[in-house]
C-alpha positions as CSV (number, residue, x, y, z in Angstrom):
1,M,-29.6,-0.8,-31.7
2,P,-30.0,1.0,-34.8
3,E,-33.2,0.8,-36.5
4,T,-32.0,1.2,-40.1
5,T,-30.0,-1.0,-42.3
6,A,-27.9,2.0,-43.5
7,P,-25.0,1.0,-41.4
8,A,-24.7,-2.2,-42.9
9,S,-22.8,-0.6,-46.0
10,I,-20.0,0.3,-43.5
11,G,-16.7,-1.4,-44.7
12,R,-18.2,-2.5,-48.0
13,H,-16.3,0.1,-50.3
14,S,-13.5,0.9,-48.2
15,D,-9.9,0.2,-49.2
16,A,-7.5,-0.9,-46.8
17,P,-6.3,2.5,-45.3
18,R,-10.1,3.4,-44.4
19,Q,-10.5,-0.3,-42.8
20,A,-7.8,-0.1,-40.8
21,A,-8.5,3.7,-39.8
22,T,-12.4,2.6,-39.0
23,R,-10.9,-0.4,-36.7
24,V,-8.7,2.0,-34.6
25,L,-11.4,4.7,-34.3
26,A,-13.8,2.0,-33.5
27,V,-11.9,0.4,-30.8
28,G,-11.0,3.9,-29.3
29,L,-15.0,4.7,-29.4
30,C,-15.5,1.6,-27.3
31,V,-12.6,1.8,-25.1
32,F,-13.1,5.6,-24.6
33,T,-16.8,5.1,-23.6
34,L,-16.5,2.3,-21.2
35,V,-13.5,4.1,-19.5
36,Q,-15.4,7.5,-19.6
37,V,-18.8,6.5,-18.5
38,N,-17.3,4.6,-15.4
39,Y,-14.7,6.7,-14.4
40,P,-15.3,10.0,-15.9
41,I,-12.3,12.3,-16.5
42,L,-13.8,15.1,-19.1
43,A,-16.9,17.2,-18.3
44,P,-20.1,16.4,-19.7
45,Q,-20.1,18.5,-23.1
46,P,-16.3,17.7,-23.8
47,Q,-17.1,14.1,-23.3
48,L,-19.9,14.0,-26.0
49,A,-17.8,16.0,-28.4
50,V,-15.3,13.2,-28.2
51,F,-18.2,10.6,-28.5
52,A,-19.4,12.5,-31.5
53,L,-16.2,13.0,-33.0
54,L,-15.4,9.6,-33.3
55,G,-18.8,8.4,-34.6
56,L,-19.0,11.2,-37.2
57,V,-15.6,10.3,-38.6
58,I,-16.5,6.8,-38.6
59,C,-19.7,7.8,-40.6
60,F,-18.1,9.8,-43.2
61,L,-15.1,7.5,-43.7
62,N,-17.6,4.2,-44.3
63,V,-21.2,5.4,-45.4
64,P,-21.0,7.0,-49.0
65,V,-22.5,10.1,-50.2
66,H,-24.6,7.9,-52.4
67,P,-24.7,4.0,-53.0
68,N,-23.9,4.8,-56.7
69,L,-20.9,7.0,-56.0
70,K,-19.2,4.6,-53.3
71,N,-16.2,4.0,-55.5
72,H,-16.2,7.7,-57.3
73,P,-13.0,9.3,-56.7
74,A,-14.5,12.9,-55.9
75,A,-17.0,11.3,-53.7
76,R,-14.1,9.3,-51.7
77,A,-12.2,12.5,-51.5
78,S,-15.2,14.4,-50.0
79,D,-15.4,11.7,-47.5
80,L,-12.0,12.4,-46.1
81,I,-12.8,16.0,-46.2
82,L,-15.9,16.0,-44.1
83,A,-14.4,13.3,-41.7
84,G,-11.5,16.0,-41.2
85,L,-14.1,18.8,-40.6
86,A,-16.0,16.8,-38.4
87,A,-13.0,16.4,-36.3
88,V,-12.1,19.8,-36.3
89,C,-15.8,21.0,-35.3
90,C,-16.0,18.8,-32.6
91,G,-12.5,19.0,-31.5
92,W,-13.2,22.9,-31.0
93,I,-16.0,22.1,-28.5
94,L,-13.8,19.7,-26.7
95,V,-10.8,22.5,-26.7
96,Q,-13.0,25.4,-26.0
97,N,-14.7,23.6,-23.1
98,D,-12.0,21.6,-21.1
99,P,-9.9,23.0,-18.6
100,F,-6.9,20.8,-19.9
101,F,-6.8,23.5,-22.8
102,E,-7.6,26.6,-21.1
103,G,-4.2,28.4,-22.6
104,L,-6.3,27.8,-25.9
105,W,-9.5,29.5,-25.0
106,Q,-10.8,32.7,-27.0
107,G,-10.7,35.4,-25.1
108,G,-9.5,33.7,-22.1
109,S,-13.0,32.2,-21.2
110,S,-14.4,28.6,-21.8
111,L,-17.1,28.4,-24.7
112,G,-19.9,27.9,-22.2
113,N,-19.0,30.9,-20.4
114,R,-19.1,33.1,-23.3
115,A,-22.5,32.1,-24.3
116,G,-24.4,34.9,-25.8
117,F,-21.0,36.3,-26.7
118,E,-19.5,33.8,-29.1
119,T,-16.7,34.5,-31.5
120,G,-16.8,34.6,-35.0
121,T,-14.8,31.6,-35.2
122,D,-17.5,29.9,-33.1
123,I,-20.0,30.8,-35.3
124,A,-18.4,29.4,-38.2
125,V,-17.5,26.3,-36.5
126,G,-21.1,25.9,-35.7
127,V,-22.5,26.4,-39.0
128,V,-20.5,23.8,-40.4
129,G,-21.0,21.4,-37.4
130,L,-24.7,21.7,-38.2
131,L,-24.3,20.8,-41.7
132,L,-22.1,18.0,-40.7
133,V,-24.3,16.6,-38.1
134,I,-27.4,16.8,-40.9
135,E,-25.1,15.3,-43.5
136,A,-24.3,12.1,-41.6
137,A,-28.0,11.8,-40.4
138,R,-29.0,11.7,-44.2
139,R,-26.3,9.3,-45.0
140,S,-26.8,6.7,-42.0
141,L,-30.9,7.4,-41.9
142,G,-32.2,8.8,-44.9
143,L,-34.0,12.1,-45.6
144,A,-36.7,12.0,-42.7
145,L,-34.5,13.4,-39.9
146,P,-32.3,15.8,-41.6
147,I,-35.3,17.3,-43.4
148,L,-37.1,17.7,-39.9
149,S,-34.0,19.3,-38.5
150,G,-33.4,21.8,-41.5
151,L,-37.5,22.7,-41.1
152,F,-36.8,23.4,-37.2
153,L,-33.8,25.4,-37.9
154,I,-35.8,27.6,-40.6
155,Y,-38.7,27.8,-38.2
156,A,-36.3,29.5,-35.8
157,Y,-35.2,31.9,-38.3
158,V,-38.4,32.8,-39.6
159,G,-40.7,32.5,-36.8
160,A,-42.1,35.9,-36.5
161,G,-43.9,35.8,-40.1
162,M,-45.4,32.3,-39.4
163,P,-49.5,32.1,-39.1
164,D,-51.2,31.6,-35.8
165,W,-51.6,27.9,-36.4
166,L,-47.8,27.3,-36.8
167,F,-46.8,28.9,-33.5
168,P,-45.0,32.3,-34.1
169,H,-42.5,33.7,-32.3
170,R,-40.2,36.5,-32.4
171,G,-37.4,35.3,-34.7
172,Y,-34.0,34.7,-34.0
173,S,-30.7,35.6,-35.4
174,I,-28.1,32.9,-37.0
175,E,-25.7,33.4,-34.5
176,R,-28.3,32.8,-31.5
177,I,-29.4,29.8,-33.4
178,V,-26.1,28.3,-34.0
179,A,-25.3,28.9,-30.5
180,Q,-28.3,27.2,-29.3
181,A,-28.1,24.1,-31.7
182,F,-24.5,23.4,-31.8
183,L,-22.2,25.4,-29.8
184,Q,-24.0,25.2,-26.1
185,A,-25.2,22.1,-24.2
186,Q,-29.1,22.3,-25.0
187,G,-28.5,21.2,-28.7
188,T,-26.2,18.5,-30.4
189,F,-24.4,17.8,-27.4
190,G,-27.3,17.9,-25.2
191,V,-29.5,15.1,-23.5
192,A,-30.2,12.8,-26.6
193,L,-26.4,12.3,-27.3
194,G,-25.8,12.1,-23.6
195,V,-28.1,9.3,-23.7
196,M,-26.8,7.5,-26.3
197,F,-23.1,7.9,-24.8
198,T,-24.2,7.0,-21.0
199,Y,-26.5,4.1,-21.8
200,V,-27.3,2.9,-25.2
201,F,-23.9,2.4,-26.7
202,L,-23.0,0.1,-23.5
203,F,-25.7,-2.2,-24.3
204,V,-24.9,-2.3,-28.2
205,I,-21.3,-3.6,-26.9
206,F,-23.0,-5.8,-24.6
207,G,-25.0,-7.6,-27.5
208,A,-22.0,-7.5,-29.8
209,F,-19.9,-9.5,-27.1
210,L,-22.8,-11.7,-26.2
211,S,-23.1,-12.5,-30.0
212,A,-19.2,-13.0,-30.6
213,C,-19.7,-15.9,-27.5
214,G,-22.2,-17.4,-29.8
215,A,-25.6,-16.5,-27.8
216,T,-27.5,-15.9,-31.0
217,R,-27.1,-19.8,-31.6
218,F,-28.2,-20.6,-28.2
219,I,-31.0,-18.6,-28.3
220,I,-32.4,-20.3,-31.5
221,D,-31.4,-23.9,-30.0
222,F,-33.3,-23.3,-26.8
223,A,-36.3,-22.2,-28.3
224,Q,-36.4,-25.2,-30.6
225,A,-35.9,-27.4,-27.7
226,V,-39.0,-25.7,-26.0
227,F,-41.6,-25.7,-29.0
228,G,-39.7,-28.0,-31.5
229,R,-42.7,-30.6,-31.3
230,S,-45.9,-28.3,-30.7
231,P,-48.1,-27.2,-33.6
232,G,-46.4,-24.3,-35.5
233,G,-43.2,-25.1,-33.8
234,P,-40.9,-23.2,-36.1
235,A,-43.3,-19.7,-35.8
236,K,-43.2,-20.3,-32.0
237,V,-39.2,-20.7,-32.0
238,A,-39.3,-17.4,-34.1
239,V,-41.5,-15.8,-31.5
240,L,-39.3,-16.8,-28.6
241,A,-36.0,-16.5,-30.2
242,S,-37.0,-13.1,-31.3
243,G,-38.2,-11.8,-27.6
244,L,-34.9,-13.1,-26.3
245,M,-32.5,-11.5,-28.8
246,G,-35.0,-8.4,-29.0
247,S,-34.7,-7.9,-25.1
248,L,-30.9,-7.8,-25.6
249,S,-30.6,-6.0,-28.9
250,G,-33.5,-3.5,-28.7
251,S,-33.6,-3.0,-32.4
252,A,-36.4,-4.2,-34.3
253,V,-34.2,-4.4,-37.4
254,A,-31.2,-5.7,-36.1
255,N,-33.4,-8.6,-34.6
256,T,-35.0,-9.5,-37.9
257,A,-31.7,-9.8,-39.6
258,T,-30.3,-11.4,-37.0
259,T,-32.8,-14.3,-35.9
260,G,-34.8,-14.2,-39.1
261,T,-31.8,-15.4,-41.1
262,F,-32.5,-19.0,-38.9
263,T,-36.1,-18.6,-38.3
264,I,-37.9,-17.6,-41.7
265,P,-36.4,-20.6,-43.6
266,M,-37.4,-22.9,-40.8
267,M,-40.9,-21.7,-41.0
268,R,-41.2,-22.0,-44.6
269,S,-39.7,-25.7,-44.8
270,A,-42.3,-26.4,-42.1
271,G,-45.4,-25.4,-44.2
272,F,-45.7,-21.6,-43.8
273,R,-46.0,-19.4,-46.6
274,A,-43.1,-17.2,-47.4
275,T,-45.1,-13.9,-46.6
276,T,-46.6,-15.5,-43.4
277,A,-43.5,-16.5,-42.0
278,A,-41.7,-13.0,-42.9
279,G,-44.7,-11.3,-41.3
280,I,-44.4,-13.5,-37.9
281,Q,-40.6,-12.7,-37.6
282,A,-41.3,-9.1,-38.5
283,A,-43.8,-8.7,-35.5
284,A,-41.8,-10.6,-33.2
285,S,-38.9,-8.6,-33.6
286,S,-40.7,-5.5,-33.1
287,G,-41.6,-6.6,-29.7
288,G,-38.3,-7.2,-28.6
289,A,-37.5,-3.5,-27.9
290,L,-40.6,-3.5,-25.6
291,M,-39.5,-6.6,-23.5
292,P,-37.1,-5.7,-20.4
293,P,-34.2,-5.6,-19.4
294,V,-32.8,-3.7,-22.4
295,M,-35.9,-2.4,-24.4
296,G,-34.0,-0.3,-26.7
297,A,-32.8,3.1,-26.1
298,G,-36.3,4.6,-25.1
299,A,-35.9,2.9,-21.4
300,Y,-32.7,5.3,-21.0
301,M,-34.3,8.1,-22.4
302,M,-37.2,7.7,-20.0
303,L,-34.6,8.4,-16.8
304,E,-33.6,11.7,-18.3
305,I,-37.4,12.9,-19.5
306,V,-40.0,11.2,-17.0
307,D,-40.9,13.7,-14.2
308,P,-41.2,12.7,-11.5
309,P,-38.1,11.1,-12.0
310,V,-38.1,7.2,-12.3
311,T,-35.5,4.5,-11.6
312,Y,-34.6,1.8,-14.5
313,L,-35.9,-0.8,-12.3
314,Q,-39.3,0.9,-12.2
315,I,-39.3,1.4,-16.0
316,I,-38.4,-2.5,-16.7
317,R,-40.9,-3.8,-14.1
318,A,-43.4,-1.5,-15.5
319,A,-42.8,-2.6,-19.4
320,L,-42.8,-6.4,-18.3
321,I,-46.4,-7.5,-18.1
322,P,-47.6,-5.7,-21.3
323,A,-44.2,-7.4,-23.3
324,I,-45.6,-10.5,-22.1
325,L,-49.1,-10.1,-23.1
326,Y,-47.8,-8.8,-26.4
327,Y,-45.8,-12.1,-27.1
328,L,-48.6,-14.1,-25.9
329,S,-50.8,-12.7,-28.6
330,L,-48.0,-13.8,-31.1
331,F,-48.0,-17.6,-29.4
332,L,-51.7,-17.6,-29.7
333,I,-51.8,-16.4,-33.2
334,T,-49.3,-18.8,-34.5
335,H,-50.6,-21.6,-32.5
336,F,-54.0,-21.1,-34.0
337,H,-52.7,-20.3,-37.3
338,A,-50.8,-23.7,-37.4
339,R,-53.8,-25.8,-36.0
340,G,-56.3,-24.2,-38.6
341,T,-54.4,-23.3,-41.9
342,M,-51.8,-25.7,-41.9
343,A,-53.7,-28.7,-40.3
344,G,-55.8,-28.4,-43.3
345,D,-52.6,-28.4,-45.7
346,H,-51.4,-31.8,-43.9
347,A,-53.3,-34.8,-44.2
348,S,-52.4,-36.0,-41.0
349,G,-53.1,-33.0,-39.0
350,T,-50.5,-34.0,-36.4
351,A,-48.6,-31.7,-34.1
352,A,-45.7,-33.2,-35.7
353,D,-47.0,-32.2,-39.4
354,A,-48.0,-28.8,-37.9
355,G,-44.6,-28.1,-36.6
356,G,-42.8,-29.9,-39.5
357,G,-39.4,-29.7,-40.4
358,S,-38.4,-28.4,-36.7
359,P,-36.4,-30.8,-34.8
360,G,-38.2,-32.3,-31.8
361,G,-37.6,-34.3,-28.5
362,T,-34.3,-35.9,-28.7
363,A,-33.2,-34.2,-32.1
364,A,-34.0,-30.7,-30.7
365,A,-32.2,-31.3,-27.2
366,A,-29.0,-32.5,-29.2
367,P,-28.2,-28.9,-30.3
368,L,-29.3,-27.5,-27.1
369,A,-26.7,-29.6,-25.6
370,E,-24.1,-28.8,-27.8
371,S,-24.4,-24.9,-27.2
372,R,-24.6,-25.4,-23.2
373,H,-21.5,-23.7,-23.1
374,E,-22.7,-20.4,-25.1
375,G,-25.9,-20.7,-22.7
376,I,-23.9,-20.7,-19.6
377,V,-22.3,-17.3,-20.7
378,F,-26.0,-16.3,-21.9
379,A,-27.5,-16.8,-18.7
380,T,-24.4,-15.7,-16.5
381,A,-24.6,-12.2,-18.2
382,L,-28.5,-11.8,-18.4
383,G,-28.5,-13.1,-14.7
384,L,-25.8,-10.6,-13.6
385,L,-27.4,-7.6,-15.3
386,I,-30.5,-8.0,-13.7
387,L,-29.3,-9.0,-10.7
388,L,-27.3,-5.6,-10.6
389,L,-30.1,-3.5,-11.6
390,I,-32.2,-5.2,-8.8
391,L,-29.4,-4.3,-6.4
392,G,-29.7,-0.9,-7.3
393,Y,-26.6,-0.3,-9.4
394,T,-26.9,2.3,-12.2
395,P,-27.3,0.5,-15.5
396,F,-24.0,1.4,-16.9
397,R,-22.4,0.0,-14.1
398,A,-24.4,-3.0,-14.2
399,V,-23.8,-3.5,-18.1
400,T,-20.2,-3.0,-17.4
401,A,-20.2,-5.9,-14.9
402,S,-21.9,-8.0,-17.2
403,L,-19.4,-7.4,-19.9
404,V,-16.8,-8.7,-17.7
405,G,-18.9,-11.4,-16.8
406,I,-19.2,-12.4,-20.5
407,V,-15.3,-12.4,-20.9
408,V,-14.5,-14.2,-17.7
409,V,-16.9,-16.9,-17.9
410,G,-16.6,-17.6,-21.5
411,A,-12.8,-18.0,-20.6
412,F,-13.2,-21.3,-19.4
413,N,-14.3,-22.8,-22.8
414,E,-12.7,-22.7,-26.1
415,R,-16.1,-22.3,-27.9
416,T,-17.0,-19.0,-25.9
417,R,-13.5,-17.8,-25.2
418,L,-12.9,-14.2,-26.7
419,S,-9.2,-13.7,-28.3
420,I,-7.9,-10.2,-28.6
421,Q,-9.2,-10.5,-32.4
422,D,-12.7,-11.5,-31.4
423,V,-12.8,-8.4,-29.0
424,V,-11.6,-6.0,-31.9
425,R,-14.1,-7.6,-34.2
426,A,-16.8,-7.1,-31.4
427,F,-15.8,-3.5,-30.7
428,V,-15.7,-2.7,-34.4
429,K,-19.4,-4.2,-34.7
430,S,-20.5,-2.0,-31.9
431,A,-19.3,1.0,-33.6
432,R,-20.7,0.3,-36.8
433,D,-23.9,-0.5,-35.3
434,V,-23.8,2.8,-33.3
435,V,-23.1,5.1,-36.0
436,S,-26.6,5.8,-37.1
437,L,-27.7,6.3,-33.6
438,I,-24.9,9.0,-33.1
439,A,-26.1,10.8,-36.2
440,A,-29.8,10.5,-35.2
441,S,-29.5,11.5,-31.6
442,A,-27.1,14.6,-32.8
443,S,-29.6,15.8,-35.2
444,V,-32.4,15.3,-32.6
445,G,-30.3,17.4,-30.6
446,I,-30.5,20.4,-33.0
447,I,-34.4,20.0,-33.0
448,I,-34.4,19.8,-28.9
449,G,-32.4,22.9,-29.1
450,I,-34.8,24.8,-31.3
451,V,-37.8,23.6,-29.5
452,T,-36.3,24.9,-25.9
453,L,-35.4,28.3,-27.8
454,T,-38.6,29.1,-29.6
455,G,-40.9,27.9,-26.7
456,I,-42.7,25.6,-28.9
457,G,-42.7,22.8,-26.3
458,T,-45.0,24.7,-24.2
459,R,-47.3,25.9,-26.6
460,L,-47.9,22.7,-28.8
461,P,-49.5,21.0,-25.6
462,A,-52.0,24.0,-25.4
463,T,-53.8,22.4,-28.5
464,I,-54.2,18.8,-27.0
465,L,-55.4,19.9,-23.7
466,P,-58.7,21.2,-24.9
467,L,-59.6,17.8,-26.3
468,A,-58.3,16.0,-23.0
469,E,-60.9,18.0,-21.2
470,Q,-63.5,16.7,-23.1
471,S,-61.9,13.0,-23.4
472,L,-58.5,11.3,-22.5
473,F,-59.3,9.2,-25.7
474,L,-59.5,12.3,-27.8
475,A,-56.2,13.5,-26.6
476,L,-54.2,10.1,-26.9
477,V,-55.3,9.5,-30.7
478,P,-53.4,12.5,-32.2
479,I,-50.3,11.5,-30.0
480,M,-50.5,7.6,-31.3
481,V,-50.7,9.0,-34.9
482,S,-47.9,11.3,-34.4
483,S,-45.7,8.4,-32.9
484,I,-46.4,6.2,-35.9
485,V,-45.9,8.8,-38.4
486,L,-42.9,9.9,-37.0
487,G,-41.7,6.4,-36.2
488,M,-42.0,5.5,-40.0
489,G,-38.8,7.2,-40.8
490,L,-36.9,7.3,-37.7
491,P,-35.6,4.9,-35.1
492,S,-37.9,4.2,-32.4
493,A,-36.3,5.8,-29.8
494,V,-35.7,9.0,-31.5
495,C,-39.4,9.1,-32.3
496,Y,-39.9,8.8,-28.3
497,L,-37.5,11.6,-27.8
498,L,-38.8,14.2,-30.4
499,L,-42.6,13.7,-29.1
500,A,-41.6,13.6,-25.4
501,T,-39.9,16.7,-25.9
502,L,-42.4,18.3,-27.9
503,I,-45.7,17.3,-26.0
504,G,-43.8,16.6,-22.5
505,P,-45.6,19.2,-20.7
506,V,-48.8,17.9,-21.7
507,L,-48.5,14.5,-20.4
508,G,-48.7,15.4,-16.7
509,N,-52.0,17.2,-17.2
510,L,-54.0,14.3,-19.0
511,G,-54.6,12.8,-15.5
512,V,-52.6,9.6,-16.5
513,V,-49.7,8.1,-14.6
514,P,-46.5,9.6,-16.2
515,L,-44.6,6.5,-16.8
516,A,-47.7,5.3,-18.7
517,A,-48.1,8.1,-20.6
518,H,-44.2,7.7,-21.9
519,L,-44.6,4.4,-22.2
520,F,-47.7,4.9,-24.7
521,I,-45.6,7.0,-26.9
522,F,-42.7,4.5,-27.0
523,Y,-45.0,1.7,-27.6
524,F,-46.2,3.3,-30.7
525,G,-43.0,4.4,-32.1
526,M,-42.0,0.8,-31.7
527,M,-45.2,-0.4,-33.5
528,S,-44.5,1.8,-36.7
529,M,-41.6,-0.7,-37.6
530,V,-44.5,-2.9,-38.6
531,T,-46.6,-0.4,-39.8
532,P,-47.2,0.2,-43.7
533,P,-46.2,1.7,-45.6
534,V,-42.6,2.4,-43.9
535,A,-42.4,-1.0,-42.0
536,L,-38.6,-1.2,-41.7
537,A,-38.9,-4.5,-39.8
538,G,-41.2,-5.7,-42.8
539,Y,-38.7,-4.6,-45.1
540,A,-36.0,-6.5,-43.6
541,A,-38.0,-9.8,-43.1
542,A,-39.1,-9.5,-46.8
543,S,-35.5,-9.3,-47.9
544,I,-34.8,-12.4,-46.3
545,A,-37.7,-14.2,-47.5
546,G,-37.7,-12.9,-50.7
547,T,-41.4,-11.7,-50.7
548,N,-43.0,-8.6,-51.9
549,I,-42.3,-5.8,-49.4
550,M,-45.9,-4.4,-49.0
551,A,-47.6,-7.9,-48.5
552,T,-45.1,-8.6,-46.1
553,S,-45.6,-5.5,-44.1
554,F,-49.4,-5.9,-44.0
555,A,-49.0,-9.1,-42.6
556,A,-46.4,-8.0,-40.0
557,F,-49.0,-5.4,-39.2
558,R,-51.8,-7.9,-38.8
559,F,-49.7,-10.2,-36.3
560,A,-49.0,-7.2,-34.6
561,L,-52.2,-5.5,-34.3
562,V,-52.5,-6.3,-30.2
563,G,-49.8,-4.1,-29.9
564,F,-51.7,-1.3,-31.0
565,T,-54.2,-2.0,-28.2
566,L,-51.8,-2.3,-25.3
567,P,-50.7,1.0,-25.0
568,Y,-54.7,2.1,-24.4
569,I,-55.0,-0.7,-21.9
570,F,-52.3,0.1,-19.6
571,V,-53.2,3.7,-19.7
572,Y,-56.6,3.0,-18.3
573,R,-55.5,0.3,-16.4
574,P,-51.9,0.9,-14.9
575,E,-52.2,-1.9,-12.7
576,L,-50.7,-4.0,-16.1
577,L,-47.7,-1.6,-15.2
578,M,-47.6,-2.6,-11.6
579,L,-48.7,0.8,-10.7
580,T,-51.8,2.2,-9.1
581,P,-53.7,4.9,-10.6
582,A,-51.7,7.5,-8.4
583,G,-48.4,6.0,-9.6
584,E,-47.5,4.0,-6.7
585,T,-46.5,0.5,-6.6
586,A,-49.4,-2.0,-7.0
587,G,-50.0,-5.2,-5.1
588,P,-50.4,-8.5,-6.4
589,V,-54.2,-8.5,-5.5
590,A,-54.6,-5.1,-7.3
591,M,-53.0,-6.5,-10.2
592,L,-54.8,-9.9,-10.3
593,V,-58.2,-9.0,-11.9
594,P,-56.7,-6.4,-14.7
595,V,-54.1,-9.0,-15.8
596,A,-56.5,-11.7,-15.8
597,I,-58.9,-9.7,-18.0
598,G,-56.1,-8.5,-20.0
599,T,-54.8,-11.8,-20.7
600,L,-58.5,-13.2,-21.7
601,G,-58.8,-10.2,-24.0
602,V,-55.6,-11.1,-25.8
603,L,-57.2,-14.7,-26.4
604,C,-60.2,-13.4,-27.8
605,F,-58.1,-10.9,-30.0
606,A,-55.9,-13.7,-31.2
607,S,-58.7,-16.0,-32.1
608,G,-60.7,-13.2,-34.0
609,I,-57.7,-12.7,-36.1
610,T,-57.2,-16.3,-36.9
611,G,-61.0,-17.5,-37.0
612,Q,-59.8,-20.4,-34.9
613,L,-60.4,-21.3,-31.1
614,R,-61.2,-25.1,-30.2
615,T,-62.0,-25.4,-33.8
616,A,-62.6,-22.8,-36.9
617,L,-64.8,-20.4,-35.8
618,P,-67.8,-19.3,-38.6
619,L,-68.1,-15.7,-39.5
620,P,-70.6,-14.9,-36.9
621,L,-68.5,-16.2,-34.1
622,R,-65.7,-14.7,-35.4
623,L,-66.9,-11.4,-35.3
624,A,-68.7,-12.2,-31.8
625,M,-65.0,-13.1,-30.7
626,F,-63.7,-9.7,-32.0
627,A,-66.6,-8.1,-29.7
628,A,-65.4,-9.8,-26.7
629,A,-61.9,-8.6,-27.2
630,A,-63.4,-5.2,-27.5
631,L,-65.1,-5.7,-24.3
632,L,-62.4,-7.1,-22.1
633,L,-59.8,-4.7,-23.3
634,A,-61.9,-1.3,-23.3
635,P,-62.4,0.7,-20.3
636,G,-65.7,0.9,-18.7
637,P,-67.8,2.0,-15.8
638,T,-68.1,-0.3,-12.8
639,V,-71.0,-1.2,-10.5
640,P,-71.1,-2.7,-7.0
641,M,-71.6,-6.3,-6.6
642,A,-71.3,-8.5,-3.4
643,G,-69.1,-5.6,-1.7
644,L,-67.0,-5.3,-4.7
645,P,-66.5,-3.0,-7.8
646,V,-67.1,-5.0,-11.1
647,P,-66.5,-3.5,-14.3
648,V,-69.4,-4.0,-16.7
649,L,-67.5,-4.1,-20.0
650,D,-65.4,-6.6,-18.4
651,A,-68.4,-8.9,-17.0
652,A,-70.0,-8.6,-20.5
653,G,-66.9,-9.6,-22.1
654,V,-66.4,-12.7,-19.9
655,V,-70.0,-13.8,-20.5
656,L,-69.6,-13.3,-24.3
657,F,-66.5,-15.3,-24.4
658,G,-68.1,-18.4,-22.6
659,V,-71.1,-18.5,-25.0
660,I,-68.7,-18.5,-27.8
661,F,-66.3,-21.1,-26.4
662,G,-69.5,-23.3,-25.5
663,M,-70.8,-22.8,-29.0
664,N,-67.7,-23.6,-30.6
665,R,-67.5,-27.3,-30.0
666,T,-64.3,-29.4,-31.1
667,R,-65.5,-31.5,-34.1
């Protein structure tokens, strides 16, 4: 589920011994996680120490200090040294906390019991460990997160000299900072790494096993069979395939790289411009992490952060309708785009022309029939996962059972049967994919530890609350901007965790359903994947399509625009999350009108973006369609009518849409 492409370099510059060591460590990481999560033997901090040890060592062995130095002897030697130091530092946390090594405890007490009285060796290990975590994050993620972690460490030390607007505090010693950020359970080995270990990594393995069984090819074939003959069929194939794949991978970049390899050439062969094809793919891939049941790492972090606590089933149920509306907007945009732009490019203007190049009818069904065995494995794994979640199983138990289901059901056909080599390759792929997330969560743990130590997490909300007293909208806007800005350089889940940590205390005072507030943050962190100038999903799509990065990013931003409105809609209308304004489960009747209005608003939005409805919209009607979308999607007062409360803006939006629809007659 990583959101960057850096880990893809793993193994490219490795010699045979490093490749062999990586395979062993990767298999060990996967097996240890599967066993320890389901049948815990170690205490929480020791188990996270082993998890981080394996992940950091894999990172240093395989991700070079700099791409230009990947084969330099000195750089390769330093990789080995840093890998060894990472093993020592994380091993120290394991040995000094686990009762099995009690005879090696310094002073006869565990590291946790000597909190505040750490030894000189403890502090030395902590300083080196912090530097290693930051360096691993730099290698696998770039500079944004390491710089942010470094600034928070400096802030903890020089807090007494900070101006009032930077939230000064009394300042802390290096020993106290190191203990908080690395040695004890509030920092590196805290909630962020714990979520990666307990939930996220298992779903990464789940996705790798599905891919090994051929699920990726089945998803493409299924999407082609559904939309192969409709207008803009290849683009709709990309949207559906990205939604299905993204619901399992949870990563915008990985989703773009996986499905885009198939769908972008397909769209181009059908007549879509290269930039348009890449933009559609990036926008569709970014929505995958918003689609249940997997939803990326953010869903699992909400289990630990949202107060009052929510269940995993409540999270995915709340996310379902907004995700459907997001993908509905993409389907409508591609449909209108094909009927308008492409119909003008093809003389016949038929549906076959608009969807040209995409297999239809019998031709589309033939590939799907060939991949039916992969489809059975896919349906079994996904169905079993959802069923167990509905029955109340914990996410890690449900995904573990689904993994077993993949292996067992896949064994009945040679096309989907996993050999020992296939399993090892899936484990290695999973470990490579999770390296950046291990480094990111460990680095974010540093920030969380400093936030807890300095108390900034309770003081920062004080600047937002006065805005909320004037207007909820004024409080939501800076949260949105913060989510997008942070998300431009960080994985979306990491962005969510940072903001939830920093402004979590204020969310409960905004008068918003807590789960809606947390989804608001998560959505905008995800939308940063298609927000220029750092639109990582757009970058990945541009590399496949061979297009200009900025042009592709702006195209993706345009196609994904409805994703920037949905969070505001469900904050003001929690019925879209299947919740009442009081946070209770909403009934079907209560959801009916908000869902209908939201659907019509998305239709108006898509029509306004493409300038199409039944036929092309002239500029005045196009502007009117945007106005109708705004009226339908914005909150407003209600007036009693026939004994029922009728939203004034919604009613105006419906009337305006009806007028536009009537004026826009088919030619």
